[in-house]
N, C-alpha and C positions, 0 to 999 in steps of 0.2 A: 231710381235706384237700380244698380246692376249687382246681381248676386253671383258669387262664386260658390259652386256646390262641389264639395270634396268628399267623395265616397258614394258611388252609385251602385251599390249592391242590392240585395233583396228589398230593403226598405228605402234606400236612397233613391233608387231609380223612379218608383212611383211618386215619391215626394218631389223630386226635381221636375217630373212631368207635370205635376200640378202647377208649379210656378210658370212653366212655359205656357200652359193652357190659359193662365191668367195674364199672358202677354208681358211677363216680367223678363227683362233681359237676363240671360243666364249664360255663364261660362262654367264648364264642368271639367273635373279632373277625376280620374280613377286609376289606381295602380295597375289594374287589369284593363287596358285600353279597349278591348273588344266589348266591354259592358257599356261603352259610351255610344255605341251605334244608334240605339233608339232615340237618344237625346239629340244626336247630330241630325238625324232624319227629321226630327221635330223642330229643328231650327236653333238648337243651342250651339254656342261657340265651344270648341273643344281645346283644352290646354294640354300640352305635352309635358308640362312640369307644373307643380303646384304654385310656384312663385309667379308664373305667368298668369294663372287664374287670380291669385290674390292681388297682384298689381293692377289687374284690369277691373277690379270690382270695388264696390263701396262696402259690401257686407259679405262675410264668408260663413257659409253653413257647413258644419262638419257632421257627417254621418258615417264615421269610421268605426272599425271593429273594436278597438280598445285604445288605452292611453298610449301604448307603444306606437301604434299607427299614427296617432295625433302628433307625437313628438317627431316621428319620421317625416310626415307630410307637411305639418304646419310649422314646426319649431326647429327644423334644420337651419343651419347658418344662412343658407340662401333664401329660404322662405321667411324666416324670422325677421330678416331685415326689411321685408316688404309690408309688415303689418302696421306701420305707423299710419294713423288716421283711419284704419279699418275697424269694423265691428265683427267680432267672431261670435257666432252662435253655435255652441256645441250641443248636438242633439242625440248623440249615442249614449250608451250605458257605460259609465265609468264610476269610480268611487268619489265620495265627497272630497277626500284628500287629494286625489288626482285632479279633480276639477279646480280646486283652489290653487294648486301648483301651476296648472296650465293658465289660469287667470292671471297669476302673478307674472308669468313669462310674457303673456300678451300685453299686459299693462306696461311692463318694463320696455317693451318694444314700441310703445306709443299707441297701442290700440286699446279697444275696450272689449269686454268679454261678458257674455251671458251664457247660462246653461238652460237648455230647454229639451230634456229627454222626453220621450213619448211612450205611451202605453197603447198597444194595438199591434196588429201585424199587417201583412200585405193588403188584404181587402180594405182595412180601415185607412191605410195610407193612400190607396188608390181613390177611395171615395172622399177623402178629406175629413175623416171621422176619428182621427187619432185623439187621444187625451194628451194635451201638451202641458207639461209642468215646467214652470219658469223659475229659475233662481237668478235674481238680478235685483238691482235697485228699482224701486217703483217707477222712476222716470224712464229707465231703460225698457222696462216692461211695457209701459204705455207707448213708447216710441216705436217699438217693433211688434206691437200687438197685431196690427193689420197684416203684416207679413206672416206672422205665425198662424193667423186665422186661415191661411190657405191649407194648413195641415189639419186643423181641428177648429171647430167653430168657437169654442170657448176656452182659450188658453188660460191656465190657472197660475196666478202669481203665488208661489209657495213661500218665498222669503229670499234671503241672500244666497249667493253662490254656495253650493254645497247642500242646501236643503232639498232642492229638486232632485239632485243625484241620489240623496239618501232615500227619498220617497220612491224613486224609480226602483232602487235595489230592493226595498221592502216589498214592493208589489211583485217583482220578479221572483223573490223568495216564495211568495204565495203561489205563483205559477208552478214552480218546481214542487212545492210541498203538496198542494191540492191535487195536482195531476198524479203524483206518486201515490198518495193516499187512495185516490179513486181507483188507480190501477191495481193496487193490492186488494181492495175490496172486490173489484170485478173478478180478478183471478180466483179469489177465495170462493165466491158464490158459484163460479163455474165449476170448480173442483168438487163442490158438494151437490152439484146437479140442480141448483136453484135456477129457475127460469130467469134469464137476463131481463126480459121485458117486465116481469113482475118486480125484480130488483129496482129497475129504473122507475117504474110507476110509483113505488113507495118512496124512493129517493126524491123524485120530483115534487111529491106532495109534502115533503118534510122541510124543516128549517135547515137541513144539512145540505140542500141542493145548491150547486153553483152551475151556471150555464156552460162553463168550460167542460163539464162532464159530458154533456151531449155533443159538444163540438169534437171531442176526442174519442167518443165511444165507438163509432163505426171503424175508425182507423185501427183501434185496438182489436176489435172483433175480426177484422179482415187481415190484420197484419200488414196493412198498406200504409207505408210511411213516406211514400214518394211525394215530390213537389211540396216541400215543407214551407210553411209560412215562418217558422222559427226552428232552425236546426238544433239538434242535440248539443253540438259543440258550443253553440252560443249560450244555451241555457246553462251548461256546465261552467262556462267562463263567468257568467253573471253570478252563479251560485258560489264560485270561489271568491269573487269580489265581495259578496255579501258576508261570507263567513269571516274573511279577514277583517272587514270593517266592524262586524258585530263583536268579534273577539276583542277588538281594540277598545270598545266601550263597555266591556265586562259582561256581555250577555252569554248565557248558556246556549251553545249552538249544537247540542247533541243531535237534535232531530234533523236539522238540515244537513248535518254531516252524514247521516244515514242516507239521505236523499242523494248527496254527492256520490256516495259509493255506488248507488244504482246507476247514476248517469255515467260514471266512469266505466261500469260494466258494459253499458250500451255502447260506449266508445270502443271498447275492446271487441265488441261484436260487429265492428265495421258499420256502426249506425251514426257516425259523427255528422254526416250531412243529411241524415234522415230527419223527418219531423220528430220533435221531442217526445211525442206520444209513444215513440219506439221504446221508451223506458219500460213499457208494459212487457215487451219481449224479454228485457233483462230481468224483470221480476219473476217471470215464468220460466226462465231458461233452464235452471238447474234441475228442477224436478219434473218438468214437462214430459220428457221422454219416459221417465220411470212411470209417470201416471198413465200415459197412453199405453205402455206395455202391460201394466197391471190391469187395466180396464178393457184390454183388447179382446 
């Protein structure tokens, strides 16, 4: 099997590198060509246009930013015509509705479509420890299980196309909400002079604890949001997608809408490409200067 990998950004690059390390024939395309250099050095064939990659491959893996990018790269007139007989595996974060629409376009072009979004960030992608969630027919899942195991040892068959996308958005909503809740509590105990180590000790011993709190704690304390595994702008994008889909099925989204406001504030603070833990700065921004002046 020869694989075309379209989208070699923060997550796509280490995922594509894992395929090369497993001696899988790979042809790669990225809209920013400079990001392809590490793959070319490792032996990947490089395509200058997505249709060249699609035409040369049996299977096409998508790790693109959003549905708009998928339509531009995969479903333009020139690319769409090359999909007959190919399998498309969509691994980015999009809505269930978008995934179904893209499936219909791929099938109409004579191809087949699976969704397989992943949970995890760059370290998990590098180590092949992503949680892979598959929306597909059972037979498709079984046929591509070995390929997907290069990204995570136990890909999970969730159900039909749309179910894995929904599960991924639900989990990313938790990323946004849990991190925001932790950041508010951390800022609160700091303002009242509570020892942060004591706060963390009690939190870790309680049923309230989530490991992500410790993963983001030092970044928040240091205000160091460089070299992100997941940038603020991407979490905001996923939060917007979740809110739209959740509203469409009648859920009350007041809590996550508050989180979105904080993420939007972080964007206005020029933290779009910073690690999403930078929302801590947005939470503390308005009153931080007044507090320091008053306690100086």
